[in-house]
OpenMM code with the backbone's topology and positions (N, CA, C; nanometers):
from openmm import Vec3, app, unit

residues = "MET LYS PHE PHE LEU ILE ALA GLY ALA VAL ASN GLY LEU LEU ALA VAL ALA LEU GLY ALA PHE GLY ALA HIS MET LEU GLU GLY ARG VAL ALA ASP LYS TYR LEU ASP THR TRP GLN THR ALA VAL GLN TYR GLN MET PHE HIS SER ILE GLY LEU ILE ALA VAL ALA ILE LEU MET SER SER ALA LEU ILE GLY PRO LEU GLY SER LEU SER TRP ALA GLY TYR LEU MET LEU ALA GLY ILE VAL VAL PHE SER GLY SER LEU TYR VAL LEU SER LEU THR GLY ILE SER VAL LEU GLY ALA ILE THR PRO ILE GLY GLY VAL ALA PHE ILE ALA GLY TRP VAL MET LEU ILE ILE ALA ALA MET LYS THR LEU".split()
positions = [
    Vec3(-5.2303, -0.4364, 0.1814),
    Vec3(-5.1724, -0.3611, 0.0779),
    Vec3(-5.1196, -0.2284, 0.1348),
    Vec3(-5.1927, -0.1667, 0.2269),
    Vec3(-5.1539, -0.0410, 0.2906),
    Vec3(-5.0163, -0.0599, 0.3562),
    Vec3(-5.0040, -0.1752, 0.4265),
    Vec3(-4.8830, -0.2055, 0.4947),
    Vec3(-4.7608, -0.2007, 0.4023),
    Vec3(-4.7719, -0.2671, 0.2885),
    Vec3(-4.6613, -0.2751, 0.1875),
    Vec3(-4.6347, -0.1391, 0.1257),
    Vec3(-4.7319, -0.0611, 0.1047),
    Vec3(-4.7097, 0.0783, 0.0493),
    Vec3(-4.6325, 0.1595, 0.1558),
    Vec3(-4.6695, 0.1534, 0.2787),
    Vec3(-4.6073, 0.2294, 0.3843),
    Vec3(-4.4641, 0.1767, 0.4022),
    Vec3(-4.4508, 0.0451, 0.4043),
    Vec3(-4.3198, -0.0154, 0.4230),
    Vec3(-4.2238, 0.0225, 0.3069),
    Vec3(-4.2781, 0.0234, 0.1864),
    Vec3(-4.1971, 0.0603, 0.0725),
    Vec3(-4.1562, 0.2061, 0.0754),
    Vec3(-4.2471, 0.2915, 0.1149),
    Vec3(-4.2203, 0.4368, 0.1242),
    Vec3(-4.1203, 0.4622, 0.2335),
    Vec3(-4.1348, 0.4047, 0.3485),
    Vec3(-4.0430, 0.4200, 0.4645),
    Vec3(-3.9067, 0.3724, 0.4240),
    Vec3(-3.8995, 0.2546, 0.3595),
    Vec3(-3.7645, 0.2018, 0.3251),
    Vec3(-3.7056, 0.2857, 0.2087),
    Vec3(-3.7831, 0.3469, 0.1256),
    Vec3(-3.7261, 0.4350, 0.0206),
    Vec3(-3.6686, 0.5591, 0.0838),
    Vec3(-3.7427, 0.6098, 0.1835),
    Vec3(-3.6972, 0.7265, 0.2612),
    Vec3(-3.5648, 0.6921, 0.3294),
    Vec3(-3.5599, 0.5758, 0.3982),
    Vec3(-3.4426, 0.5338, 0.4689),
    Vec3(-3.3196, 0.5116, 0.3726),
    Vec3(-3.3482, 0.4580, 0.2578),
    Vec3(-3.2419, 0.4316, 0.1624),
    Vec3(-3.1746, 0.5614, 0.1154),
    Vec3(-3.2621, 0.6635, 0.0951),
    Vec3(-3.2079, 0.7967, 0.0554),
    Vec3(-3.1277, 0.8531, 0.1704),
    Vec3(-3.1845, 0.8534, 0.2893),
    Vec3(-3.1177, 0.9067, 0.4040),
    Vec3(-2.9896, 0.8352, 0.4364),
    Vec3(-2.9930, 0.7023, 0.4341),
    Vec3(-2.8672, 0.6253, 0.4651),
    Vec3(-2.7645, 0.6431, 0.3493),
    Vec3(-2.8113, 0.6531, 0.2269),
    Vec3(-2.7137, 0.6881, 0.1205),
    Vec3(-2.6454, 0.8170, 0.1363),
    Vec3(-2.7198, 0.9202, 0.1785),
    Vec3(-2.6627, 1.0491, 0.2065),
    Vec3(-2.5659, 1.0442, 0.3243),
    Vec3(-2.6062, 0.9709, 0.4281),
    Vec3(-2.5243, 0.9542, 0.5425),
    Vec3(-2.3906, 0.8892, 0.5046),
    Vec3(-2.4015, 0.7804, 0.4249),
    Vec3(-2.2790, 0.7116, 0.3845),
    Vec3(-2.1868, 0.8018, 0.2993),
    Vec3(-2.2471, 0.8773, 0.2074),
    Vec3(-2.1660, 0.9629, 0.1230),
    Vec3(-2.1004, 1.0847, 0.1891),
    Vec3(-2.1704, 1.1339, 0.2983),
    Vec3(-2.1176, 1.2542, 0.3609),
    Vec3(-2.0500, 1.2336, 0.4989),
    Vec3(-2.0951, 1.1297, 0.5676),
    Vec3(-2.0450, 1.1101, 0.7027),
    Vec3(-1.9462, 0.9958, 0.7160),
    Vec3(-1.9502, 0.9014, 0.6234),
    Vec3(-1.8575, 0.7848, 0.6436),
    Vec3(-1.7327, 0.7991, 0.5588),
    Vec3(-1.7360, 0.8846, 0.4614),
    Vec3(-1.6143, 0.8975, 0.3734),
    Vec3(-1.4974, 0.9468, 0.4615),
    Vec3(-1.3890, 0.8740, 0.4551),
    Vec3(-1.2757, 0.9119, 0.5376),
    Vec3(-1.2726, 0.8525, 0.6762),
    Vec3(-1.3843, 0.7971, 0.7148),
    Vec3(-1.3987, 0.7426, 0.8485),
    Vec3(-1.4038, 0.5857, 0.8468),
    Vec3(-1.4389, 0.5337, 0.7382),
    Vec3(-1.4387, 0.3850, 0.7215),
    Vec3(-1.3565, 0.3506, 0.5974),
    Vec3(-1.3090, 0.2327, 0.5879),
    Vec3(-1.2325, 0.1910, 0.4689),
    Vec3(-1.3203, 0.1934, 0.3462),
    Vec3(-1.2526, 0.2126, 0.2351),
    Vec3(-1.3291, 0.2224, 0.1036),
    Vec3(-1.4068, 0.0947, 0.0763),
    Vec3(-1.3612, -0.0187, 0.1169),
    Vec3(-1.4381, -0.1414, 0.0964),
    Vec3(-1.5702, -0.1411, 0.1704),
    Vec3(-1.5683, -0.0732, 0.2886),
    Vec3(-1.6944, -0.0629, 0.3691),
    Vec3(-1.7866, 0.0427, 0.3121),
    Vec3(-1.7310, 0.1477, 0.2450),
    Vec3(-1.8140, 0.2413, 0.1724),
    Vec3(-1.8858, 0.1728, 0.0570),
    Vec3(-1.8127, 0.0814, -0.0128),
    Vec3(-1.8742, 0.0158, -0.1181),
    Vec3(-1.9802, -0.0857, -0.0670),
    Vec3(-1.9554, -0.1476, 0.0458),
    Vec3(-2.0534, -0.2330, 0.1061),
    Vec3(-2.1773, -0.1572, 0.1504),
    Vec3(-2.1569, -0.0409, 0.2010),
    Vec3(-2.2676, 0.0496, 0.2416),
    Vec3(-2.3560, 0.0798, 0.1184),
    Vec3(-2.2911, 0.1201, 0.0109),
    Vec3(-2.3618, 0.1563, -0.1113),
    Vec3(-2.4399, 0.0419, -0.1656),
    Vec3(-2.3855, -0.0793, -0.1542),
    Vec3(-2.4578, -0.2049, -0.1953),
    Vec3(-2.5841, -0.2180, -0.1145),
    Vec3(-2.5783, -0.1969, 0.0187),
    Vec3(-2.6886, -0.2117, 0.1009),
    Vec3(-2.7993, -0.1060, 0.0653),
    Vec3(-2.7556, 0.0192, 0.0358),
    Vec3(-2.8474, 0.1227, -0.0005),
    Vec3(-2.9195, 0.0882, -0.1273),
    Vec3(-2.8397, 0.0376, -0.2278),
    Vec3(-2.9012, 0.0084, -0.3578),
    Vec3(-3.0061, -0.1073, -0.3462),
    Vec3(-2.9726, -0.2088, -0.2763),
    Vec3(-3.0687, -0.3180, -0.2594),
    Vec3(-3.1918, -0.2780, -0.1781),
    Vec3(-3.1713, -0.1936, -0.0851),
    Vec3(-3.2810, -0.1457, -0.0067),
    Vec3(-3.3744, -0.0658, -0.0937),
    Vec3(-3.3210, 0.0227, -0.1787),
    Vec3(-3.4043, 0.1078, -0.2652),
    Vec3(-3.4765, 0.0172, -0.3736),
    Vec3(-3.4067, -0.0749, -0.4302),
    Vec3(-3.4679, -0.1613, -0.5302),
    Vec3(-3.5882, -0.2324, -0.4750),
    Vec3(-3.5719, -0.2840, -0.3506),
    Vec3(-3.6792, -0.3631, -0.2929),
    Vec3(-3.7828, -0.2783, -0.2240),
    Vec3(-3.7545, -0.1496, -0.1971),
    Vec3(-3.8564, -0.0556, -0.1633),
    Vec3(-3.9535, -0.0372, -0.2764),
    Vec3(-3.9030, -0.0247, -0.3905),
    Vec3(-3.9841, -0.0155, -0.5156),
    Vec3(-4.0643, -0.1378, -0.5358),
    Vec3(-3.9994, -0.2550, -0.5081),
    Vec3(-4.0706, -0.3827, -0.5166),
    Vec3(-4.1874, -0.3864, -0.4176),
    Vec3(-4.1708, -0.3422, -0.3015),
    Vec3(-4.2807, -0.3377, -0.2008),
    Vec3(-4.3914, -0.2456, -0.2521),
    Vec3(-4.3599, -0.1359, -0.3072),
    Vec3(-4.4664, -0.0438, -0.3611),
    Vec3(-4.5363, -0.1149, -0.4767),
    Vec3(-4.4645, -0.1830, -0.5588),
    Vec3(-4.5291, -0.2604, -0.6724),
    Vec3(-4.6245, -0.3669, -0.6148),
    Vec3(-4.5847, -0.4408, -0.5128),
    Vec3(-4.6684, -0.5363, -0.4443),
    Vec3(-4.7951, -0.4689, -0.3954),
    Vec3(-4.7811, -0.3578, -0.3308),
    Vec3(-4.8994, -0.2850, -0.2761),
    Vec3(-4.9930, -0.2455, -0.3906),
    Vec3(-4.9360, -0.1935, -0.4978),
    Vec3(-5.0186, -0.1505, -0.6123),
    Vec3(-5.0914, -0.2709, -0.6716),
    Vec3(-5.0200, -0.3821, -0.6876),
    Vec3(-5.0844, -0.5020, -0.7500),
    Vec3(-5.1908, -0.5585, -0.6585),
    Vec3(-5.1686, -0.5487, -0.5261),
    Vec3(-5.2740, -0.5998, -0.4325),
    Vec3(-5.3979, -0.5166, -0.4385),
    Vec3(-5.3892, -0.3902, -0.4682),
    Vec3(-5.5001, -0.2953, -0.4728),
    Vec3(-5.5700, -0.2967, -0.6045),
    Vec3(-5.5056, -0.3591, -0.7088),
    Vec3(-5.5624, -0.3492, -0.8411),
    Vec3(-5.6587, -0.4633, -0.8655),
    Vec3(-5.7545, -0.4438, -0.9529),
    Vec3(-5.8521, -0.5458, -0.9893),
    Vec3(-5.7789, -0.6529, -1.0712),
    Vec3(-5.6686, -0.6170, -1.1326),
    Vec3(-5.5944, -0.7124, -1.2190),
    Vec3(-5.5463, -0.8292, -1.1477),
    Vec3(-5.4866, -0.8084, -1.0335),
    Vec3(-5.4300, -0.9284, -0.9536),
    Vec3(-5.5032, -0.9439, -0.8199),
    Vec3(-5.5167, -0.8361, -0.7469),
    Vec3(-5.5893, -0.8465, -0.6243),
    Vec3(-5.5056, -0.9055, -0.5080),
    Vec3(-5.5624, -0.9190, -0.3954),
    Vec3(-5.4844, -0.9576, -0.2760),
    Vec3(-5.4673, -1.1106, -0.2675),
    Vec3(-5.3667, -1.1621, -0.3351),
    Vec3(-5.3347, -1.3079, -0.3288),
    Vec3(-5.2345, -1.3318, -0.2191),
    Vec3(-5.2386, -1.4522, -0.1646),
    Vec3(-5.1397, -1.4921, -0.0696),
    Vec3(-4.9988, -1.4878, -0.1202),
    Vec3(-4.9792, -1.5244, -0.2466),
    Vec3(-4.8466, -1.5169, -0.2994),
    Vec3(-4.7942, -1.3732, -0.3028),
    Vec3(-4.8861, -1.2767, -0.3236),
    Vec3(-4.8392, -1.1357, -0.3222),
    Vec3(-4.7961, -1.0935, -0.1809),
    Vec3(-4.8729, -1.1372, -0.0815),
    Vec3(-4.8322, -1.1077, 0.0572),
    Vec3(-4.6951, -1.1697, 0.0909),
    Vec3(-4.6807, -1.2938, 0.0462),
    Vec3(-4.5489, -1.3537, 0.0669),
    Vec3(-4.4390, -1.2724, -0.0028),
    Vec3(-4.4638, -1.2301, -0.1208),
    Vec3(-4.3660, -1.1520, -0.1977),
    Vec3(-4.3238, -1.0291, -0.1144),
    Vec3(-4.4256, -0.9597, -0.0625),
    Vec3(-4.3969, -0.8431, 0.0149),
    Vec3(-4.3188, -0.8696, 0.1429),
    Vec3(-4.3658, -0.9696, 0.2199),
    Vec3(-4.3004, -1.0003, 0.3438),
    Vec3(-4.1525, -1.0536, 0.3229),
    Vec3(-4.1333, -1.1258, 0.2137),
    Vec3(-3.9945, -1.1740, 0.1855),
    Vec3(-3.9050, -1.0617, 0.1428),
    Vec3(-3.9562, -0.9673, 0.0651),
    Vec3(-3.8783, -0.8480, 0.0228),
    Vec3(-3.8435, -0.7667, 0.1495),
    Vec3(-3.9378, -0.7501, 0.2375),
    Vec3(-3.9121, -0.6738, 0.3601),
    Vec3(-3.8106, -0.7417, 0.4460),
    Vec3(-3.8238, -0.8758, 0.4654),
    Vec3(-3.7279, -0.9555, 0.5367),
    Vec3(-3.5899, -0.9417, 0.4744),
    Vec3(-3.5794, -0.9436, 0.3467),
    Vec3(-3.4565, -0.9309, 0.2748),
    Vec3(-3.3941, -0.7969, 0.3026),
    Vec3(-3.4658, -0.6904, 0.3037),
    Vec3(-3.4134, -0.5614, 0.3387),
    Vec3(-3.3526, -0.5607, 0.4755),
    Vec3(-3.4259, -0.6142, 0.5709),
    Vec3(-3.3748, -0.6164, 0.7063),
    Vec3(-3.2511, -0.6991, 0.7201),
    Vec3(-3.2521, -0.8217, 0.6665),
    Vec3(-3.1359, -0.9107, 0.6856),
    Vec3(-3.0205, -0.8728, 0.5960),
    Vec3(-3.0464, -0.8583, 0.4633),
    Vec3(-2.9406, -0.8282, 0.3685),
    Vec3(-2.8775, -0.6900, 0.3914),
    Vec3(-2.9640, -0.5858, 0.3717),
    Vec3(-2.9090, -0.4470, 0.3851),
    Vec3(-2.8731, -0.4231, 0.5289),
    Vec3(-2.9517, -0.4658, 0.6267),
    Vec3(-2.9203, -0.4425, 0.7682),
    Vec3(-2.7866, -0.5019, 0.8076),
    Vec3(-2.7578, -0.6236, 0.7640),
    Vec3(-2.6322, -0.6825, 0.7995),
    Vec3(-2.5143, -0.6093, 0.7363),
    Vec3(-2.5368, -0.5626, 0.6093),
    Vec3(-2.4246, -0.4872, 0.5406),
    Vec3(-2.4060, -0.3507, 0.6087),
    Vec3(-2.5127, -0.2878, 0.6545),
    Vec3(-2.4951, -0.1602, 0.7281),
    Vec3(-2.4113, -0.1825, 0.8558),
    Vec3(-2.4502, -0.2819, 0.9299),
    Vec3(-2.3805, -0.3113, 1.0543),
    Vec3(-2.2356, -0.3494, 1.0303),
    Vec3(-2.2167, -0.4308, 0.9263),
    Vec3(-2.0767, -0.4713, 0.8880),
    Vec3(-1.9938, -0.3484, 0.8539),
    Vec3(-2.0513, -0.2571, 0.7761),
    Vec3(-1.9779, -0.1414, 0.7384),
    Vec3(-1.9355, -0.0512, 0.8526),
    Vec3(-2.0241, -0.0435, 0.9552),
    Vec3(-1.9970, 0.0445, 1.0691),
    Vec3(-1.9082, -0.0271, 1.1722),
    Vec3(-1.9170, -0.1568, 1.1822),
    Vec3(-1.8400, -0.2245, 1.2876),
    Vec3(-1.7212, -0.3010, 1.2389),
    Vec3(-1.7204, -0.3447, 1.1119),
    Vec3(-1.6147, -0.4308, 1.0661),
    Vec3(-1.6242, -0.5739, 1.1104),
    Vec3(-1.7318, -0.6110, 1.1788),
    Vec3(-1.7461, -0.7494, 1.2196),
    Vec3(-1.7803, -0.8387, 1.1034),
    Vec3(-1.6799, -0.9067, 1.0528),
    Vec3(-1.6958, -0.9788, 0.9304),
    Vec3(-1.7919, -1.0998, 0.9354),
    Vec3(-1.8152, -1.1525, 1.0563),
    Vec3(-1.9061, -1.2679, 1.0673),
    Vec3(-2.0473, -1.2300, 1.0220),
    Vec3(-2.0760, -1.1053, 1.0240),
    Vec3(-2.2089, -1.0567, 0.9765),
    Vec3(-2.2265, -1.0881, 0.8257),
    Vec3(-2.1178, -1.0927, 0.7548),
    Vec3(-2.1295, -1.1260, 0.6134),
    Vec3(-2.1882, -1.2607, 0.5926),
    Vec3(-2.1820, -1.3470, 0.6929),
    Vec3(-2.2303, -1.4886, 0.6851),
    Vec3(-2.3836, -1.4884, 0.6808),
    Vec3(-2.4521, -1.3882, 0.7366),
    Vec3(-2.5998, -1.3917, 0.7328),
    Vec3(-2.6567, -1.3105, 0.6164),
    Vec3(-2.5678, -1.2325, 0.5506),
    Vec3(-2.6176, -1.1535, 0.4375),
    Vec3(-2.6798, -1.2383, 0.3332),
    Vec3(-2.6274, -1.3559, 0.2925),
    Vec3(-2.6945, -1.4366, 0.1934),
    Vec3(-2.8339, -1.4812, 0.2257),
    Vec3(-2.8631, -1.4940, 0.3530),
    Vec3(-3.0004, -1.5244, 0.3899),
    Vec3(-3.0963, -1.4211, 0.3414),
    Vec3(-3.0566, -1.2919, 0.3550),
    Vec3(-3.1395, -1.1824, 0.3041),
    Vec3(-3.1492, -1.1883, 0.1528),
    Vec3(-3.0394, -1.2257, 0.0876),
    Vec3(-3.0368, -1.2403, -0.0611),
    Vec3(-3.1361, -1.3506, -0.1021),
    Vec3(-3.1372, -1.4571, -0.0324),
    Vec3(-3.2350, -1.5630, -0.0627),
    Vec3(-3.3758, -1.5138, -0.0431),
    Vec3(-3.3992, -1.4356, 0.0641),
    Vec3(-3.5334, -1.3816, 0.0810),
    Vec3(-3.5758, -1.2873, -0.0363),
    Vec3(-3.4750, -1.2088, -0.0853),
    Vec3(-3.5040, -1.1221, -0.1984),
    Vec3(-3.5486, -1.2097, -0.3200),
    Vec3(-3.4730, -1.3136, -0.3477),
    Vec3(-3.5008, -1.3953, -0.4642),
    Vec3(-3.6356, -1.4661, -0.4456),
    Vec3(-3.6584, -1.5174, -0.3244),
    Vec3(-3.7907, -1.5814, -0.3061),
    Vec3(-3.9081, -1.4840, -0.3203),
    Vec3(-3.8866, -1.3606, -0.2777),
    Vec3(-3.9910, -1.2581, -0.2937),
    Vec3(-4.0251, -1.2377, -0.4417),
    Vec3(-3.9237, -1.2293, -0.5234),
    Vec3(-3.9470, -1.2088, -0.6672),
    Vec3(-4.0123, -1.3320, -0.7272),
    Vec3(-3.9729, -1.4514, -0.6844),
    Vec3(-4.0362, -1.5771, -0.7263),
    Vec3(-4.1888, -1.5751, -0.6923),
    Vec3(-4.2203, -1.5340, -0.5736),
    Vec3(-4.3565, -1.5261, -0.5316),
    Vec3(-4.4374, -1.4216, -0.6183),
    Vec3(-4.3757, -1.3177, -0.6546),
    Vec3(-4.4377, -1.2192, -0.7416),
    Vec3(-4.4652, -1.2859, -0.8783),
    Vec3(-4.3718, -1.3620, -0.9278),
    Vec3(-4.3944, -1.4307, -1.0569),
    Vec3(-4.5074, -1.5290, -1.0436),
    Vec3(-4.5157, -1.6004, -0.9304),
    Vec3(-4.6228, -1.6974, -0.9072),
    Vec3(-4.7595, -1.6256, -0.9066),
    Vec3(-4.7645, -1.5106, -0.8436),
    Vec3(-4.8868, -1.4337, -0.8322),
    Vec3(-4.9300, -1.3919, -0.9778),
    Vec3(-4.8365, -1.3510, -1.0528),
    Vec3(-4.8666, -1.3082, -1.1897),
    Vec3(-4.9157, -1.4294, -1.2768),
    Vec3(-4.8545, -1.5412, -1.2562),
    Vec3(-4.8934, -1.6642, -1.3326),
    Vec3(-5.0300, -1.7129, -1.2953),
    Vec3(-5.0672, -1.6878, -1.1668),
    Vec3(-5.1982, -1.7370, -1.1225),
    Vec3(-5.3090, -1.6493, -1.1776),
    Vec3(-5.2853, -1.5283, -1.2120),
    Vec3(-5.3938, -1.4318, -1.2495),
    Vec3(-5.3871, -1.3807, -1.3873),
    Vec3(-5.2718, -1.3748, -1.4482),
    Vec3(-5.2637, -1.3085, -1.5812),
    Vec3(-5.2670, -1.4104, -1.6905),
] * unit.nanometer
topology = app.Topology()
chain = topology.addChain("A")
for resn in residues:
    res = topology.addResidue(resn, chain)
    for name in ("N", "CA", "C"):
        topology.addAtom(name, app.Element.getBySymbol(name[0]), res)
């Protein structure tokens, strides 16, 4: 649970920093479509940072506790951040469009993470 709390906080920090970087340093340096792509990466990173923190809180609570499905939820959300947001960040900076082909893998990881959170809730609540 400590791991997911730290991972969520670090990714929240990075999302804010990368959002500011995109807004102040990339404007006028990359095409507008890449600024939009960057913003999408930042938003999904922040949403799933909050998800990681929620997983940590649920793991530490007596209500749900440390279930395997909660761990899977956290790891899948973290993998989604790396693959989805990471590929979009690199795409925005490099313009290498083939990176867009791996972005959906991160999206599937996000979805699977939320499914695992639902499963954890159904097992205990």
